[in-house]
C-alpha positions in Angstrom: 96.1 -68.2 -44.6 98.0 -67.2 -47.8 96.9 -65.6 -50.9 99.2 -65.7 -54.0 99.3 -62.6 -56.0 99.5 -62.6 -59.8 103.2 -61.6 -60.0 104.4 -64.7 -58.0 105.0 -62.8 -54.7 103.1 -63.9 -51.6 100.6 -61.7 -49.8 100.2 -62.9 -46.3 97.0 -62.1 -44.2 96.7 -62.5 -40.5 93.7 -64.4 -39.3 93.8 -62.8 -35.9 92.5 -59.5 -37.3 89.6 -61.1 -39.1 86.1 -59.8 -38.3 83.5 -62.1 -36.8 81.1 -63.9 -39.1 77.9 -62.1 -40.3 75.6 -64.5 -38.4 77.5 -63.9 -35.1 77.4 -60.2 -35.8 73.6 -60.2 -36.3 73.1 -62.4 -33.3 75.1 -59.9 -31.1 73.1 -57.0 -32.5 69.8 -58.7 -31.7 71.0 -59.6 -28.2 72.0 -56.0 -27.5 68.7 -54.7 -28.8 66.6 -57.2 -26.7 68.6 -56.3 -23.6 68.0 -52.6 -24.2 64.3 -53.1 -24.7 64.1 -55.2 -21.5 65.7 -52.4 -19.6 63.1 -50.0 -21.2 60.2 -52.3 -20.2 61.5 -52.4 -16.6 61.8 -48.6 -16.6 58.3 -48.1 -17.9 56.9 -50.5 -15.3 58.9 -48.7 -12.6 57.4 -45.4 -13.8 53.9 -46.7 -13.3 54.7 -48.2 -9.9 56.6 -45.3 -8.5 54.4 -42.4 -9.9 52.5 -41.9 -6.7 55.2 -43.0 -4.3 58.5 -41.4 -5.5 57.7 -38.9 -8.2 61.3 -37.7 -9.0 62.5 -41.3 -9.5 59.4 -42.0 -11.6 60.3 -39.0 -13.8 63.8 -40.3 -14.3 62.6 -43.8 -15.2 60.1 -42.1 -17.6 62.9 -40.2 -19.4 65.0 -43.4 -19.5 62.1 -45.3 -21.0 61.6 -42.6 -23.6 65.3 -42.3 -24.7 66.2 -46.0 -24.7 64.5 -46.9 -28.0 66.7 -44.4 -29.9 69.8 -45.5 -28.0 68.9 -49.2 -28.6 68.6 -48.7 -32.3 71.8 -46.8 -32.6 73.7 -49.4 -30.6 72.1 -52.3 -32.5 73.0 -50.7 -35.9 76.6 -50.0 -34.8 78.8 -52.9 -36.0 80.9 -54.5 -38.7 83.6 -51.9 -38.2 87.2 -53.0 -37.7 88.3 -52.7 -34.1 91.3 -50.3 -34.0 93.0 -52.2 -31.3 93.5 -55.3 -33.4 96.7 -55.6 -35.4 96.7 -54.9 -39.1 95.2 -57.8 -41.2 97.7 -57.4 -44.0 101.4 -58.2 -43.8 103.1 -56.7 -46.9 105.6 -59.0 -48.8 109.2 -57.9 -48.8 110.1 -55.6 -51.7 113.0 -56.7 -53.8 115.3 -54.0 -55.0 115.0 -53.1 -58.7 118.0 -52.6 -61.0 117.7 -49.1 -62.4 117.9 -48.6 -66.1 120.6 -45.9 -65.7 123.1 -48.2 -64.1 122.5 -51.0 -66.5 123.4 -49.1 -69.7 126.0 -46.4 -70.3 124.5 -43.0 -70.6 124.6 -41.3 -74.0 126.1 -37.8 -74.2 123.7 -35.0 -74.5 123.1 -33.4 -77.9 125.0 -30.3 -76.9 128.1 -32.4 -75.8 128.3 -34.1 -79.3 129.4 -31.0 -81.2 
């Protein structure tokens, strides 16, 4: 994919570094949230089942069921950031050397040298 800049140079973008589409991102967030809530539901049911059988395990599942909604929301809201392991998405165009004004015209003597 190429994008032409206004000065005639070409700016080149790498498609491999492009983020996924918004619909795919939302679908992934929803999937992560539903999985987290399913784990929470299982842990709450295990708390009820194990309360009179194995109290320490039931307490652990109760704590897990209480903390998972917060964790699920944080995980579901995380997203749309660029992955740092991907390559840069912008390849700069080569810079052409500029002719400096000092070498193009002869330098005038300073006012002190004219006397």
